[in-house]
VODRENLO-330477 format. One record per residue (C-alpha): residue number from 1; residue in three letters; chain; x, y negated, z negated. Coordinates in steps of 0.25 Angstrom, whole numbers, always signed. Layout:
// VODRENLO-330477
<node><resi>NUM</resi><resn>ALA</resn><chain>A</chain><X>X</X><Y>Y</Y><Z>Z</Z></node>
...
//
This chain:
// VODRENLO-330477
<node><resi>1</resi><resn>MET</resn><chain>A</chain><X>+106</X><Y>+159</Y><Z>-304</Z></node>
<node><resi>2</resi><resn>PRO</resn><chain>A</chain><X>+107</X><Y>+167</Y><Z>-317</Z></node>
<node><resi>3</resi><resn>GLN</resn><chain>A</chain><X>+101</X><Y>+177</Y><Z>-312</Z></node>
<node><resi>4</resi><resn>GLU</resn><chain>A</chain><X>+109</X><Y>+180</Y><Z>-301</Z></node>
<node><resi>5</resi><resn>PRO</resn><chain>A</chain><X>+121</X><Y>+186</Y><Z>-312</Z></node>
<node><resi>6</resi><resn>LYS</resn><chain>A</chain><X>+109</X><Y>+195</Y><Z>-318</Z></node>
<node><resi>7</resi><resn>LEU</resn><chain>A</chain><X>+107</X><Y>+201</Y><Z>-305</Z></node>
<node><resi>8</resi><resn>ASP</resn><chain>A</chain><X>+121</X><Y>+203</Y><Z>-302</Z></node>
<node><resi>9</resi><resn>ARG</resn><chain>A</chain><X>+124</X><Y>+210</Y><Z>-315</Z></node>
<node><resi>10</resi><resn>VAL</resn><chain>A</chain><X>+113</X><Y>+219</Y><Z>-310</Z></node>
<node><resi>11</resi><resn>ARG</resn><chain>A</chain><X>+117</X><Y>+222</Y><Z>-296</Z></node>
<node><resi>12</resi><resn>ARG</resn><chain>A</chain><X>+131</X><Y>+225</Y><Z>-304</Z></node>
<node><resi>13</resi><resn>ARG</resn><chain>A</chain><X>+127</X><Y>+234</Y><Z>-313</Z></node>
<node><resi>14</resi><resn>ARG</resn><chain>A</chain><X>+115</X><Y>+243</Y><Z>-304</Z></node>
<node><resi>15</resi><resn>ILE</resn><chain>A</chain><X>+129</X><Y>+244</Y><Z>-292</Z></node>
<node><resi>16</resi><resn>ARG</resn><chain>A</chain><X>+138</X><Y>+250</Y><Z>-304</Z></node>
<node><resi>17</resi><resn>ASN</resn><chain>A</chain><X>+124</X><Y>+257</Y><Z>-306</Z></node>
<node><resi>18</resi><resn>ALA</resn><chain>A</chain><X>+123</X><Y>+262</Y><Z>-291</Z></node>
<node><resi>19</resi><resn>GLU</resn><chain>A</chain><X>+138</X><Y>+265</Y><Z>-290</Z></node>
<node><resi>20</resi><resn>ARG</resn><chain>A</chain><X>+138</X><Y>+273</Y><Z>-302</Z></node>
<node><resi>21</resi><resn>LYS</resn><chain>A</chain><X>+127</X><Y>+282</Y><Z>-299</Z></node>
<node><resi>22</resi><resn>LEU</resn><chain>A</chain><X>+133</X><Y>+282</Y><Z>-285</Z></node>
<node><resi>23</resi><resn>HIS</resn><chain>A</chain><X>+145</X><Y>+286</Y><Z>-291</Z></node>
<node><resi>24</resi><resn>GLU</resn><chain>A</chain><X>+139</X><Y>+297</Y><Z>-300</Z></node>
<node><resi>25</resi><resn>ALA</resn><chain>A</chain><X>+129</X><Y>+303</Y><Z>-288</Z></node>
<node><resi>26</resi><resn>ASN</resn><chain>A</chain><X>+143</X><Y>+306</Y><Z>-279</Z></node>
<node><resi>27</resi><resn>LEU</resn><chain>A</chain><X>+149</X><Y>+313</Y><Z>-292</Z></node>
<node><resi>28</resi><resn>ARG</resn><chain>A</chain><X>+132</X><Y>+323</Y><Z>-290</Z></node>
<node><resi>29</resi><resn>LEU</resn><chain>A</chain><X>+138</X><Y>+325</Y><Z>-277</Z></node>
<node><resi>30</resi><resn>ALA</resn><chain>A</chain><X>+149</X><Y>+329</Y><Z>-275</Z></node>
<node><resi>31</resi><resn>ARG</resn><chain>A</chain><X>+148</X><Y>+339</Y><Z>-287</Z></node>
<node><resi>32</resi><resn>ALA</resn><chain>A</chain><X>+135</X><Y>+343</Y><Z>-279</Z></node>
<node><resi>33</resi><resn>GLU</resn><chain>A</chain><X>+144</X><Y>+346</Y><Z>-268</Z></node>
<node><resi>34</resi><resn>ARG</resn><chain>A</chain><X>+154</X><Y>+352</Y><Z>-276</Z></node>
<node><resi>35</resi><resn>SER</resn><chain>A</chain><X>+145</X><Y>+361</Y><Z>-281</Z></node>
<node><resi>36</resi><resn>ILE</resn><chain>A</chain><X>+139</X><Y>+364</Y><Z>-265</Z></node>
<node><resi>37</resi><resn>ARG</resn><chain>A</chain><X>+152</X><Y>+369</Y><Z>-262</Z></node>
<node><resi>38</resi><resn>TYR</resn><chain>A</chain><X>+155</X><Y>+376</Y><Z>-275</Z></node>
<node><resi>39</resi><resn>TRP</resn><chain>A</chain><X>+142</X><Y>+383</Y><Z>-275</Z></node>
<node><resi>40</resi><resn>SER</resn><chain>A</chain><X>+143</X><Y>+386</Y><Z>-259</Z></node>
<node><resi>41</resi><resn>ARG</resn><chain>A</chain><X>+157</X><Y>+391</Y><Z>-262</Z></node>
<node><resi>42</resi><resn>ILE</resn><chain>A</chain><X>+152</X><Y>+402</Y><Z>-271</Z></node>
<node><resi>43</resi><resn>LEU</resn><chain>A</chain><X>+139</X><Y>+405</Y><Z>-263</Z></node>
<node><resi>44</resi><resn>ALA</resn><chain>A</chain><X>+147</X><Y>+408</Y><Z>-252</Z></node>
<node><resi>45</resi><resn>ASP</resn><chain>A</chain><X>+157</X><Y>+417</Y><Z>-260</Z></node>
<node><resi>46</resi><resn>LEU</resn><chain>A</chain><X>+145</X><Y>+425</Y><Z>-265</Z></node>
<node><resi>47</resi><resn>ASN</resn><chain>A</chain><X>+139</X><Y>+429</Y><Z>-252</Z></node>
<node><resi>48</resi><resn>TYR</resn><chain>A</chain><X>+152</X><Y>+430</Y><Z>-247</Z></node>
<node><resi>49</resi><resn>GLU</resn><chain>A</chain><X>+156</X><Y>+441</Y><Z>-258</Z></node>
<node><resi>50</resi><resn>LYS</resn><chain>A</chain><X>+141</X><Y>+445</Y><Z>-256</Z></node>
<node><resi>51</resi><resn>THR</resn><chain>A</chain><X>+142</X><Y>+449</Y><Z>-241</Z></node>
<node><resi>52</resi><resn>CYS</resn><chain>A</chain><X>+155</X><Y>+455</Y><Z>-244</Z></node>
<node><resi>53</resi><resn>GLU</resn><chain>A</chain><X>+149</X><Y>+467</Y><Z>-253</Z></node>
<node><resi>54</resi><resn>VAL</resn><chain>A</chain><X>+137</X><Y>+469</Y><Z>-242</Z></node>
<node><resi>55</resi><resn>GLN</resn><chain>A</chain><X>+147</X><Y>+469</Y><Z>-230</Z></node>
<node><resi>56</resi><resn>PRO</resn><chain>A</chain><X>+155</X><Y>+481</Y><Z>-227</Z></node>
<node><resi>57</resi><resn>PRO</resn><chain>A</chain><X>+169</X><Y>+480</Y><Z>-221</Z></node>
<node><resi>58</resi><resn>LEU</resn><chain>A</chain><X>+171</X><Y>+477</Y><Z>-208</Z></node>
<node><resi>59</resi><resn>TRP</resn><chain>A</chain><X>+182</X><Y>+489</Y><Z>-207</Z></node>
<node><resi>60</resi><resn>SER</resn><chain>A</chain><X>+189</X><Y>+497</Y><Z>-216</Z></node>
<node><resi>61</resi><resn>ASP</resn><chain>A</chain><X>+201</X><Y>+494</Y><Z>-224</Z></node>
<node><resi>62</resi><resn>GLU</resn><chain>A</chain><X>+208</X><Y>+507</Y><Z>-216</Z></node>
<node><resi>63</resi><resn>PRO</resn><chain>A</chain><X>+210</X><Y>+509</Y><Z>-201</Z></node>
<node><resi>64</resi><resn>ASP</resn><chain>A</chain><X>+201</X><Y>+517</Y><Z>-196</Z></node>
<node><resi>65</resi><resn>ASP</resn><chain>A</chain><X>+210</X><Y>+526</Y><Z>-187</Z></node>
<node><resi>66</resi><resn>PRO</resn><chain>A</chain><X>+226</X><Y>+520</Y><Z>-184</Z></node>
<node><resi>67</resi><resn>VAL</resn><chain>A</chain><X>+228</X><Y>+519</Y><Z>-168</Z></node>
<node><resi>68</resi><resn>ASP</resn><chain>A</chain><X>+242</X><Y>+527</Y><Z>-165</Z></node>
//
């Protein structure tokens, strides 16, 4: 019987450690997902700006011929 309480303490410590590690991993995952969304948005904005610089306007701001 003296072995059982020791195993119980070891098991509880391992469970606490595993829960802590899981919590830390979930925090890292959440940070990574936020970072991916942030940098994806920055990249999309930069690509859009580049497209706007290169692409000529589809129509002019002034009308060509007014219709009577």
